[in-house]
NURO-963485 format. One record per atom (N, C-alpha, C, CB): x, z, y. Coordinates in steps of 0.1 Angstrom, whole numbers, plus 5000, padded with zeros to 4 digits. Atoms other than C-alpha are relative to their C-alpha. Glycine has a CB too. Example, Ala and Ser with C-alpha at 12.3 -4.5 7.8 and 13.67 -1.06 7.14 Angstrom:
2
500950004988;512350784955;500950005012;499050125000;499150004989;513750714989;499250085011;500449865005;
# end
This chain:
180
499849894991;105771161202;498950114997;499849965015;500949895003;104171501193;499750075012;500550094989;500349924989;102471731216;501050115002;498650064999;499049904999;104871991231;499550134994;500250025015;500249875006;105172321213;498950004989;499650105010;501050005011;102872211184;500850004987;499049875001;499349995013;103972301149;499749874993;499550124992;500250135007;104372001126;498950034990;501349964993;501149995010;101471931103;500550004986;499149885002;499650005014;101672001066;500049854995;499150094992;500050135006;102671691047;498949994990;501449974994;501050025010;099871551027;500649984986;499149885003;499550015014;100271570989;499849864995;499450114991;500450135005;098771230985;500249905011;498649994994;499950114990;099070891003;498750015009;500049864993;501149994991;096970911034;499849885008;500250125010;500350124993;096670551043;498549985000;500749884993;501550024998;093170451055;499849865005;499450115009;500550134995;091470121059;498950025010;499649914988;500949994989;089670101092;499449865002;500650065013;500650134998;087169811094;499050015012;499249954987;501050004989;085369731126;499249874999;500850005014;500950115002;082369521120;499249985013;499050024988;500850034988;080569341149;499349874997;500950005012;500650125002;078069061151;500849885005;498650005008;499150124997;079868721151;499449935013;500049904989;500650054988;077468621179;500650055013;498550025001;499449944988;079368851203;501349925004;500450144997;498850084998;082368611200;501250085006;499649885010;498949924996;084768891205;501449954996;499950144994;498750055005;087468711185;499949845000;500350064986;500150145000;086668351195;501549955002;499149955012;498750054999;089968181188;501050104994;500449965014;499049915006;093068321170;500750085011;501049924992;499349924990;094668431203;499250125004;500249915013;500849894996;091668651212;499950104988;498649955003;500049915012;091568791176;501350085000;499849924987;498749945000;095268871178;500150115011;501149905001;500049914988;094869031213;499250124997;499549935012;500949895003;091969251202;500750094989;498649964996;499349925011;093769361170;501250075005;500449904988;498849934995;096969441188;499650115009;500849905008;500449894991;095169641214;499550124992;498849965010;500649895008;093269851188;501150064992;498949944990;498949955007;096369891167;500950095008;500949894994;499249924991;098370021196;499350135005;500449925013;500749884996;095670261208;499950104988;498649965005;500149915011;095170401173;501350064996;499449934988;498649955003;098870431166;500450115010;501049885000;499649904990;099470621199;499250134997;499749945014;500849885002;096570861191;500650074987;498549964998;499549945012;097870921155;501450075003;500149904989;498749944997;101370981168;499950125009;500949895006;500249894991;100271201196;499650134993;499049975011;500549895007;098471431172;500850034988;498649984996;499349985012;100971391144;499249984988;500650145000;500850035012;098371261121;500849944989;498849915004;499350065011;099671181087;499349884994;500250114989;500850125005;097370881083;500749875005;498650005005;499550144996;098670521082;498749914999;501149964989;501350084999;095870291093;500249854998;499450025014;500150155002;095169941081;498849955007;500049964984;501150044992;092969771106;499549864995;500449995015;500750135004;090469491098;498949985010;499550014985;501150044991;088269311123;499149914992;500549935013;500950075009;085169181106;498849955008;499550094988;501250064994;082768941124;499049984989;500349875008;501050015010;079568951104;498849925006;499650134994;501250074996;076468731105;498950105005;499449914989;500949894997;074369051106;500550134996;498649974994;499549875004;075269411106;499150064989;500050105012;500749955011;074269611076;498850085004;501050104992;501349934997;070869771074;500250145003;499149994988;499849854997;072370121076;500650025014;500950064990;499449994987;073570051111;498949975011;501249905002;500950024989;071670081144;500849975013;499150135002;499150024989;074670011166;500649865000;501150105000;499450134999;076469691178;501450004993;500249965014;498749995007;079669811161;499850094988;501150055009;499949915011;080069951126;501550024998;499449934987;498649975002;083270131120;500050074986;500650105011;499949945014;084070201083;501450054998;499649894990;498749945004;086870421071;500050004984;500250145006;500050025015;087770321035;498749964994;500550134993;501350055004;084470151032;498850085003;500149984985;501149914997;082370441043;499750005015;500350154996;500450024986;080370401075;500250135007;498549965001;499849884991;081570651102;498850015009;501349985008;501149984991;078670801120;500450055014;499150114993;499849964986;078370851157;498749995007;501149925007;501250004993;075770901183;499949885010;499850135009;500250114991;074270631205;500650035014;498549965002;499449964987;075470831236;501449975001;499750145002;498550025000;079070781225;500349865006;500650014986;499850144995;078870401231;499649995015;499349904992;500550004986;076970461264;501150065009;498750085002;498949934992;079870691276;501249905001;500450134994;498950095001;082470441265;499749885009;500349954986;500450124992;080570151282;500150045015;498649954997;500049964987;080270351314;501550015005;499350145002;498649994996;084070431314;500649865002;500750074988;499450144999;084970061308;499449935012;499649924987;500650074989;082569941335;500350085013;498550004998;499649924987;083870211360;498850065006;500749915009;501249954995;080470361363;499650124992;498849905001;500549895009;078670681351;499349944988;499050095008;500650045012;077370661316;498549985002;500250104989;501450034999;073870501314;499450034987;499849855004;500649955012;071870681288;499149894993;499250125002;500850115006;069670371284;500849884995;499049955011;499150115004;072670151276;500350024985;501350005008;499849995014;072270141238;499249894993;499750144994;500850105008;070869911211;500249865006;498650045000;500050144996;069969561222;500649995015;498749945000;499550014986;070869631259;501550015000;499550125009;498649995001;074369731249;500649884994;500450134992;499550125006;074769431227;500049885010;499049964988;500050104990;073769211256;501150015010;498650005008;498949974991;076269381279;501349954994;500050155004;498850035007;078969341253;500249854998;500150074987;500050155001;078068971247;500449945013;498749954995;499750064987;078268901284;501550035004;499150065011;498649964998;081569091287;501049914992;500350154997;499250085009;082968901257;500249865006;499550004986;500050144994;082068571275;500849995013;498649955001;499550014987;083068651310;501350085002;499050065010;498949914998;085668931307;500550054987;499750125010;499649965013;087268941273;500850135000;500849894993;499249884999;089669211284;499150135000;501050005012;501049894999;086769441292;499350024987;498949975011;500649995013;085069371259;501050064990;499549864995;499049945009;088369441241;500350145002;501349925001;499849864996;088869761260;498850094994;500050025015;501249935005;085269871250;500250024985;498749925003;499949995014;085769791213;501250094995;500349864993;498949915003;089169961212;499750155002;501349965008;500449864997;087970281229;498950054992;499750015015;501149965009;084770291209;500650034986;498949894999;499549975013;086770271177;500850135000;500949884995;499249884999;089170541188;499150125001;500949995013;500949894999;086370771198;499350034987;499049985012;500649985012;084570721166;500950064990;499449864994;499049945009;087770791146;500250155004;501349925000;499849864995;088271111167;498950094994;500150015015;501149925005;084871231156;499950004985;498749955006;500150015014;085471141120;501450024994;499449874995;498649995004;089071251116;500150054985;500850095009;500049955014;088171431083;500049884990;498850094998;500050125009;087671081068;501449944999;499049905005;498650055000;091270991077;500950084992;500549985014;499049915006;093171291065;499550104990;500850075010;500649915010;090771491044;499750145007;500850024988;500449874994;089071821052;501050114997;498750044995;499049905003;091672031034;501250005010;500549984985;498850014990;094571911056;499550045014;500649865000;500549974987;092371941087;499850155001;498649935002;500249865000;091572301078;501450075001;499350054988;498649944999;095372381073;500649985013;500849944989;499450034987;096072241108;499450095011;499749855003;500749924990;094272531125;500850035012;499550134993;499149964989;097272621147;500649885007;501050094995;499450124995;097972261157;499149935010;500549904989;500850084991;096672001181;498749954994;500849885005;501250055007;094171901155;498950114999;500349954986;500949895002;092472241156;498649985006;500650135006;501250024993;089772131180;499249884995;500249995014;500750125004;088771811162;498950044990;501049904993;501249975008;085371811144;500349984985;498849935004;499950015014;085171871107;498849914996;499950134993;501150085004;082771671086;498750075002;500149964985;501349944999;079071731090;499750114990;498849905000;500249905011;078971911056;500850135003;500449944987;499249884998;081772141066;499550085012;501549965003;500549934989;080272221100;498750074996;499649905011;501349935005;076872301083;500450134992;499249914992;499649895008;078672531059;500550125009;501249964990;499549904990;080372721088;498950065007;501049945010;501249954993;077072761106;499350104991;499149895005;500849925009;075472911075;500850134996;499749924987;499349885004;078273171070;499850115010;501549975000;
# end
């Protein structure tokens, strides 16, 4: 389903499939058991597919859930989201906002780092649906902020008159625009 009155996006000249990997500490037990793993993967797939379809994104996403013993040194967050192997950057406030939304409370600016990991671990233990909602929404929000990694900056620039017009470009492209 495309947005009403939105022109169709230009077709990409190359394959726009993207591998999206969501890494999280295995200690969170987000995917304890195959049923939980399947439930989380299904939730994320549906949320991402709906978003791509709504915007008419020409990307085909391959999702991978990756419990790791320890997150990479280049991460300061409880979730790493990689697009085609490249770490997608986002602010600590983003996860605080998502956590507040999931908890039904205003965002707590102090809810980051180890405090957020503890909250997520507790949610994964007591309320797996809440933990799954958090991971799915966090992944979706990170992808929204890094859409250039999914479809490329050239296609994003050509979509100026479409629903994608307001999505952020890469940090390098934003810097170039500011300097102009």
